[in-house]
PyMOL commands that place a pseudoatom at each C-alpha (Angstrom):
pseudoatom trace, name=CA, resn=MET, resi=1, chain=A, elem=C, hetatm=0, pos=[81.685, 106.658, 127.898]
pseudoatom trace, name=CA, resn=SER, resi=2, chain=A, elem=C, hetatm=0, pos=[83.531, 103.525, 126.338]
pseudoatom trace, name=CA, resn=ASN, resi=3, chain=A, elem=C, hetatm=0, pos=[84.163, 100.620, 128.259]
pseudoatom trace, name=CA, resn=CYS, resi=4, chain=A, elem=C, hetatm=0, pos=[87.574, 98.975, 128.639]
pseudoatom trace, name=CA, resn=PHE, resi=5, chain=A, elem=C, hetatm=0, pos=[89.286, 98.378, 125.149]
pseudoatom trace, name=CA, resn=ARG, resi=6, chain=A, elem=C, hetatm=0, pos=[90.750, 94.959, 126.639]
pseudoatom trace, name=CA, resn=CYS, resi=7, chain=A, elem=C, hetatm=0, pos=[88.014, 93.483, 128.784]
pseudoatom trace, name=CA, resn=ASN, resi=8, chain=A, elem=C, hetatm=0, pos=[84.752, 95.472, 128.170]
pseudoatom trace, name=CA, resn=SER, resi=9, chain=A, elem=C, hetatm=0, pos=[84.455, 96.480, 131.699]
pseudoatom trace, name=CA, resn=ALA, resi=10, chain=A, elem=C, hetatm=0, pos=[83.356, 99.747, 133.119]
pseudoatom trace, name=CA, resn=LEU, resi=11, chain=A, elem=C, hetatm=0, pos=[85.796, 102.537, 133.304]
pseudoatom trace, name=CA, resn=ILE, resi=12, chain=A, elem=C, hetatm=0, pos=[86.193, 104.638, 136.376]
pseudoatom trace, name=CA, resn=ASP, resi=13, chain=A, elem=C, hetatm=0, pos=[87.118, 108.464, 136.261]
pseudoatom trace, name=CA, resn=ASN, resi=14, chain=A, elem=C, hetatm=0, pos=[90.317, 108.791, 138.304]
pseudoatom trace, name=CA, resn=THR, resi=15, chain=A, elem=C, hetatm=0, pos=[91.355, 112.255, 137.135]
pseudoatom trace, name=CA, resn=PRO, resi=16, chain=A, elem=C, hetatm=0, pos=[93.430, 114.013, 139.816]
pseudoatom trace, name=CA, resn=ASP, resi=17, chain=A, elem=C, hetatm=0, pos=[91.952, 117.341, 140.886]
pseudoatom trace, name=CA, resn=ASP, resi=18, chain=A, elem=C, hetatm=0, pos=[94.788, 119.395, 139.539]
pseudoatom trace, name=CA, resn=VAL, resi=19, chain=A, elem=C, hetatm=0, pos=[94.520, 118.023, 136.005]
pseudoatom trace, name=CA, resn=GLU, resi=20, chain=A, elem=C, hetatm=0, pos=[92.788, 120.294, 133.272]
pseudoatom trace, name=CA, resn=SER, resi=21, chain=A, elem=C, hetatm=0, pos=[94.277, 118.674, 130.090]
pseudoatom trace, name=CA, resn=GLY, resi=22, chain=A, elem=C, hetatm=0, pos=[92.105, 115.527, 130.071]
pseudoatom trace, name=CA, resn=THR, resi=23, chain=A, elem=C, hetatm=0, pos=[90.250, 113.004, 131.772]
pseudoatom trace, name=CA, resn=PHE, resi=24, chain=A, elem=C, hetatm=0, pos=[91.915, 110.121, 133.207]
pseudoatom trace, name=CA, resn=TYR, resi=25, chain=A, elem=C, hetatm=0, pos=[90.177, 106.525, 133.326]
pseudoatom trace, name=CA, resn=LYS, resi=26, chain=A, elem=C, hetatm=0, pos=[91.149, 103.100, 135.023]
pseudoatom trace, name=CA, resn=CYS, resi=27, chain=A, elem=C, hetatm=0, pos=[89.163, 100.060, 134.189]
pseudoatom trace, name=CA, resn=SER, resi=28, chain=A, elem=C, hetatm=0, pos=[87.393, 98.516, 137.133]
pseudoatom trace, name=CA, resn=GLN, resi=29, chain=A, elem=C, hetatm=0, pos=[88.450, 95.012, 136.512]
pseudoatom trace, name=CA, resn=CYS, resi=30, chain=A, elem=C, hetatm=0, pos=[91.916, 94.664, 134.576]
pseudoatom trace, name=CA, resn=GLU, resi=31, chain=A, elem=C, hetatm=0, pos=[93.091, 98.136, 135.669]
pseudoatom trace, name=CA, resn=SER, resi=32, chain=A, elem=C, hetatm=0, pos=[94.026, 99.230, 132.331]
pseudoatom trace, name=CA, resn=GLU, resi=33, chain=A, elem=C, hetatm=0, pos=[94.471, 103.037, 132.137]
pseudoatom trace, name=CA, resn=TYR, resi=34, chain=A, elem=C, hetatm=0, pos=[93.229, 105.367, 129.746]
pseudoatom trace, name=CA, resn=ILE, resi=35, chain=A, elem=C, hetatm=0, pos=[93.231, 109.210, 128.780]
pseudoatom trace, name=CA, resn=LYS, resi=36, chain=A, elem=C, hetatm=0, pos=[90.820, 111.356, 126.759]
pseudoatom trace, name=CA, resn=ARG, resi=37, chain=A, elem=C, hetatm=0, pos=[92.218, 114.713, 125.786]
pseudoatom trace, name=CA, resn=PRO, resi=38, chain=A, elem=C, hetatm=0, pos=[90.015, 117.423, 124.374]
pseudoatom trace, name=CA, resn=GLY, resi=39, chain=A, elem=C, hetatm=0, pos=[89.595, 116.912, 120.695]
pseudoatom trace, name=CA, resn=LYS, resi=40, chain=A, elem=C, hetatm=0, pos=[91.313, 113.451, 120.771]
pseudoatom trace, name=CA, resn=SER, resi=41, chain=A, elem=C, hetatm=0, pos=[89.883, 110.011, 121.307]
pseudoatom trace, name=CA, resn=LEU, resi=42, chain=A, elem=C, hetatm=0, pos=[89.941, 107.555, 124.350]
pseudoatom trace, name=CA, resn=CYS, resi=43, chain=A, elem=C, hetatm=0, pos=[93.206, 105.779, 124.332]
pseudoatom trace, name=CA, resn=ASP, resi=44, chain=A, elem=C, hetatm=0, pos=[95.981, 104.241, 126.294]
pseudoatom trace, name=CA, resn=ARG, resi=45, chain=A, elem=C, hetatm=0, pos=[97.406, 106.425, 128.968]
pseudoatom trace, name=CA, resn=TRP, resi=46, chain=A, elem=C, hetatm=0, pos=[101.246, 106.942, 129.237]
pseudoatom trace, name=CA, resn=GLY, resi=47, chain=A, elem=C, hetatm=0, pos=[102.600, 103.881, 131.070]
pseudoatom trace, name=CA, resn=MET, resi=48, chain=A, elem=C, hetatm=0, pos=[100.563, 101.239, 129.408]
pseudoatom trace, name=CA, resn=PRO, resi=49, chain=A, elem=C, hetatm=0, pos=[102.687, 98.915, 127.212]
pseudoatom trace, name=CA, resn=ILE, resi=50, chain=A, elem=C, hetatm=0, pos=[101.840, 100.103, 123.675]
pseudoatom trace, name=CA, resn=THR, resi=51, chain=A, elem=C, hetatm=0, pos=[102.681, 103.811, 124.843]
pseudoatom trace, name=CA, resn=VAL, resi=52, chain=A, elem=C, hetatm=0, pos=[106.085, 102.662, 126.001]
pseudoatom trace, name=CA, resn=ALA, resi=53, chain=A, elem=C, hetatm=0, pos=[107.167, 101.018, 122.890]
pseudoatom trace, name=CA, resn=LEU, resi=54, chain=A, elem=C, hetatm=0, pos=[105.873, 104.086, 120.895]
pseudoatom trace, name=CA, resn=TYR, resi=55, chain=A, elem=C, hetatm=0, pos=[107.605, 106.610, 122.909]
pseudoatom trace, name=CA, resn=GLY, resi=56, chain=A, elem=C, hetatm=0, pos=[110.912, 106.319, 120.972]
pseudoatom trace, name=CA, resn=LEU, resi=57, chain=A, elem=C, hetatm=0, pos=[109.022, 107.702, 117.831]
pseudoatom trace, name=CA, resn=ILE, resi=58, chain=A, elem=C, hetatm=0, pos=[107.747, 111.136, 119.334]
pseudoatom trace, name=CA, resn=LEU, resi=59, chain=A, elem=C, hetatm=0, pos=[110.311, 113.093, 117.239]
pseudoatom trace, name=CA, resn=ALA, resi=60, chain=A, elem=C, hetatm=0, pos=[111.209, 110.547, 114.465]
pseudoatom trace, name=CA, resn=ASN, resi=61, chain=A, elem=C, hetatm=0, pos=[110.417, 111.092, 110.840]
pseudoatom trace, name=CA, resn=ASN, resi=62, chain=A, elem=C, hetatm=0, pos=[110.327, 107.435, 110.283]
pseudoatom trace, name=CA, resn=THR, resi=63, chain=A, elem=C, hetatm=0, pos=[109.880, 104.221, 112.017]
pseudoatom trace, name=CA, resn=GLU, resi=64, chain=A, elem=C, hetatm=0, pos=[113.201, 102.448, 110.789]
pseudoatom trace, name=CA, resn=ASP, resi=65, chain=A, elem=C, hetatm=0, pos=[115.918, 104.625, 112.384]
pseudoatom trace, name=CA, resn=ASN, resi=66, chain=A, elem=C, hetatm=0, pos=[114.885, 103.816, 115.910]
pseudoatom trace, name=CA, resn=PHE, resi=67, chain=A, elem=C, hetatm=0, pos=[113.346, 100.263, 115.444]
pseudoatom trace, name=CA, resn=GLU, resi=68, chain=A, elem=C, hetatm=0, pos=[116.315, 98.084, 116.683]
pseudoatom trace, name=CA, resn=HIS, resi=69, chain=A, elem=C, hetatm=0, pos=[116.704, 100.609, 119.814]
pseudoatom trace, name=CA, resn=ILE, resi=70, chain=A, elem=C, hetatm=0, pos=[113.084, 100.383, 120.706]
pseudoatom trace, name=CA, resn=TYR, resi=71, chain=A, elem=C, hetatm=0, pos=[113.133, 96.544, 120.132]
pseudoatom trace, name=CA, resn=ASP, resi=72, chain=A, elem=C, hetatm=0, pos=[116.157, 96.197, 122.619]
pseudoatom trace, name=CA, resn=GLN, resi=73, chain=A, elem=C, hetatm=0, pos=[114.573, 98.417, 125.129]
pseudoatom trace, name=CA, resn=MET, resi=74, chain=A, elem=C, hetatm=0, pos=[111.371, 96.336, 125.120]
pseudoatom trace, name=CA, resn=LEU, resi=75, chain=A, elem=C, hetatm=0, pos=[113.606, 93.283, 125.518]
pseudoatom trace, name=CA, resn=ARG, resi=76, chain=A, elem=C, hetatm=0, pos=[115.183, 94.826, 128.512]
pseudoatom trace, name=CA, resn=LYS, resi=77, chain=A, elem=C, hetatm=0, pos=[111.833, 95.253, 130.314]
pseudoatom trace, name=CA, resn=GLY, resi=78, chain=A, elem=C, hetatm=0, pos=[111.660, 91.582, 130.869]
pseudoatom trace, name=CA, resn=VAL, resi=79, chain=A, elem=C, hetatm=0, pos=[109.805, 88.645, 129.580]
pseudoatom trace, name=CA, resn=GLY, resi=80, chain=A, elem=C, hetatm=0, pos=[106.451, 89.551, 131.573]
pseudoatom trace, name=CA, resn=PHE, resi=81, chain=A, elem=C, hetatm=0, pos=[106.511, 93.228, 129.839]
pseudoatom trace, name=CA, resn=VAL, resi=82, chain=A, elem=C, hetatm=0, pos=[107.114, 91.659, 126.339]
pseudoatom trace, name=CA, resn=ALA, resi=83, chain=A, elem=C, hetatm=0, pos=[104.094, 89.069, 126.844]
pseudoatom trace, name=CA, resn=THR, resi=84, chain=A, elem=C, hetatm=0, pos=[102.035, 91.806, 127.753]
pseudoatom trace, name=CA, resn=LEU, resi=85, chain=A, elem=C, hetatm=0, pos=[102.999, 94.048, 125.040]
pseudoatom trace, name=CA, resn=ILE, resi=86, chain=A, elem=C, hetatm=0, pos=[102.522, 91.269, 122.489]
pseudoatom trace, name=CA, resn=ILE, resi=87, chain=A, elem=C, hetatm=0, pos=[99.102, 90.749, 123.750]
pseudoatom trace, name=CA, resn=HIS, resi=88, chain=A, elem=C, hetatm=0, pos=[98.000, 94.403, 123.640]
pseudoatom trace, name=CA, resn=ILE, resi=89, chain=A, elem=C, hetatm=0, pos=[99.331, 95.002, 120.145]
pseudoatom trace, name=CA, resn=LYS, resi=90, chain=A, elem=C, hetatm=0, pos=[97.949, 91.942, 118.770]
pseudoatom trace, name=CA, resn=PHE, resi=91, chain=A, elem=C, hetatm=0, pos=[94.642, 92.723, 120.238]
pseudoatom trace, name=CA, resn=GLU, resi=92, chain=A, elem=C, hetatm=0, pos=[94.663, 96.170, 118.822]
pseudoatom trace, name=CA, resn=ILE, resi=93, chain=A, elem=C, hetatm=0, pos=[95.884, 95.238, 115.479]
pseudoatom trace, name=CA, resn=LYS, resi=94, chain=A, elem=C, hetatm=0, pos=[93.305, 92.436, 115.343]
pseudoatom trace, name=CA, resn=SER, resi=95, chain=A, elem=C, hetatm=0, pos=[90.433, 94.736, 116.763]
pseudoatom trace, name=CA, resn=PRO, resi=96, chain=A, elem=C, hetatm=0, pos=[91.317, 98.407, 116.581]
pseudoatom trace, name=CA, resn=LYS, resi=97, chain=A, elem=C, hetatm=0, pos=[89.692, 100.256, 119.505]
pseudoatom trace, name=CA, resn=GLN, resi=98, chain=A, elem=C, hetatm=0, pos=[91.782, 103.490, 119.342]
pseudoatom trace, name=CA, resn=ASN, resi=99, chain=A, elem=C, hetatm=0, pos=[93.865, 106.057, 117.596]
pseudoatom trace, name=CA, resn=VAL, resi=100, chain=A, elem=C, hetatm=0, pos=[97.446, 104.940, 118.564]
pseudoatom trace, name=CA, resn=SER, resi=101, chain=A, elem=C, hetatm=0, pos=[98.516, 108.511, 117.332]
pseudoatom trace, name=CA, resn=ASP, resi=102, chain=A, elem=C, hetatm=0, pos=[96.474, 110.013, 119.937]
pseudoatom trace, name=CA, resn=MET, resi=103, chain=A, elem=C, hetatm=0, pos=[98.576, 108.368, 122.655]
pseudoatom trace, name=CA, resn=LEU, resi=104, chain=A, elem=C, hetatm=0, pos=[101.686, 110.834, 122.625]
pseudoatom trace, name=CA, resn=ASP, resi=105, chain=A, elem=C, hetatm=0, pos=[102.592, 113.841, 120.719]
pseudoatom trace, name=CA, resn=PHE, resi=106, chain=A, elem=C, hetatm=0, pos=[104.048, 112.415, 117.537]
pseudoatom trace, name=CA, resn=HIS, resi=107, chain=A, elem=C, hetatm=0, pos=[105.594, 115.360, 115.367]
pseudoatom trace, name=CA, resn=TYR, resi=108, chain=A, elem=C, hetatm=0, pos=[105.879, 113.586, 112.151]
pseudoatom trace, name=CA, resn=LEU, resi=109, chain=A, elem=C, hetatm=0, pos=[104.518, 110.092, 111.934]
pseudoatom trace, name=CA, resn=ASP, resi=110, chain=A, elem=C, hetatm=0, pos=[100.812, 109.266, 111.487]
pseudoatom trace, name=CA, resn=GLU, resi=111, chain=A, elem=C, hetatm=0, pos=[98.441, 106.655, 112.237]
pseudoatom trace, name=CA, resn=VAL, resi=112, chain=A, elem=C, hetatm=0, pos=[99.315, 104.266, 109.470]
pseudoatom trace, name=CA, resn=ALA, resi=113, chain=A, elem=C, hetatm=0, pos=[103.177, 104.406, 110.036]
pseudoatom trace, name=CA, resn=LEU, resi=114, chain=A, elem=C, hetatm=0, pos=[102.658, 104.068, 113.930]
pseudoatom trace, name=CA, resn=ARG, resi=115, chain=A, elem=C, hetatm=0, pos=[100.460, 100.969, 113.273]
pseudoatom trace, name=CA, resn=GLY, resi=116, chain=A, elem=C, hetatm=0, pos=[102.706, 99.303, 110.741]
pseudoatom trace, name=CA, resn=PHE, resi=117, chain=A, elem=C, hetatm=0, pos=[105.618, 99.908, 113.285]
pseudoatom trace, name=CA, resn=LEU, resi=118, chain=A, elem=C, hetatm=0, pos=[103.606, 98.043, 115.950]
pseudoatom trace, name=CA, resn=VAL, resi=119, chain=A, elem=C, hetatm=0, pos=[102.963, 95.160, 113.554]
pseudoatom trace, name=CA, resn=GLU, resi=120, chain=A, elem=C, hetatm=0, pos=[106.646, 94.960, 112.713]
pseudoatom trace, name=CA, resn=LEU, resi=121, chain=A, elem=C, hetatm=0, pos=[107.648, 95.173, 116.293]
pseudoatom trace, name=CA, resn=ASN, resi=122, chain=A, elem=C, hetatm=0, pos=[105.165, 92.516, 117.441]
pseudoatom trace, name=CA, resn=VAL, resi=123, chain=A, elem=C, hetatm=0, pos=[106.538, 90.230, 114.833]
pseudoatom trace, name=CA, resn=LYS, resi=124, chain=A, elem=C, hetatm=0, pos=[110.034, 90.339, 115.930]
pseudoatom trace, name=CA, resn=LEU, resi=125, chain=A, elem=C, hetatm=0, pos=[108.748, 90.153, 119.500]
pseudoatom trace, name=CA, resn=LEU, resi=126, chain=A, elem=C, hetatm=0, pos=[107.078, 87.102, 118.963]
pseudoatom trace, name=CA, resn=GLN, resi=127, chain=A, elem=C, hetatm=0, pos=[109.798, 85.433, 117.340]
pseudoatom trace, name=CA, resn=TRP, resi=128, chain=A, elem=C, hetatm=0, pos=[112.096, 86.253, 120.153]
pseudoatom trace, name=CA, resn=TYR, resi=129, chain=A, elem=C, hetatm=0, pos=[109.513, 85.057, 122.726]
pseudoatom trace, name=CA, resn=ASN, resi=130, chain=A, elem=C, hetatm=0, pos=[108.867, 81.742, 120.998]
pseudoatom trace, name=CA, resn=ALA, resi=131, chain=A, elem=C, hetatm=0, pos=[112.701, 81.266, 120.383]
pseudoatom trace, name=CA, resn=ASN, resi=132, chain=A, elem=C, hetatm=0, pos=[113.167, 81.368, 124.114]
pseudoatom trace, name=CA, resn=ARG, resi=133, chain=A, elem=C, hetatm=0, pos=[110.543, 78.639, 124.459]
pseudoatom trace, name=CA, resn=TYR, resi=134, chain=A, elem=C, hetatm=0, pos=[108.032, 80.996, 125.947]
pseudoatom trace, name=CA, resn=GLU, resi=135, chain=A, elem=C, hetatm=0, pos=[104.356, 80.321, 124.667]
pseudoatom trace, name=CA, resn=ILE, resi=136, chain=A, elem=C, hetatm=0, pos=[101.867, 82.753, 124.160]
pseudoatom trace, name=CA, resn=GLU, resi=137, chain=A, elem=C, hetatm=0, pos=[98.126, 81.860, 123.118]
for i in range(1, 137): cmd.bond("trace and resi %d" % i, "trace and resi %d" % (i + 1))
show_as sticks, trace
zoom trace
């Protein structure tokens, strides 16, 4: 089994007894959560910041139509969430560890489109973050 994508610590199986559609993991250190579905790679589990950002694209046939709405939703989640999302996206884009297309059941968009969306979202969130005098390393 892989280690945590973010801190490289061991993952702990925390799959509920009544779940048969995949295996759930939690990082022993940073508490990131993952899922491994049959036939798919290990990826962030629902509720992790990237999955929340991508949720509005499940039925979308392009990333542009919902971009502003998703961007506004991320801002409404607060500065702490935005900071974490920026870090998670930056880390994933710089050093890909998972197929972001495996996170949710996307109907029309592929890995390339979803990664492009994340890059664009990250640029705009970082601009907002810096314009409001917050600092991210």
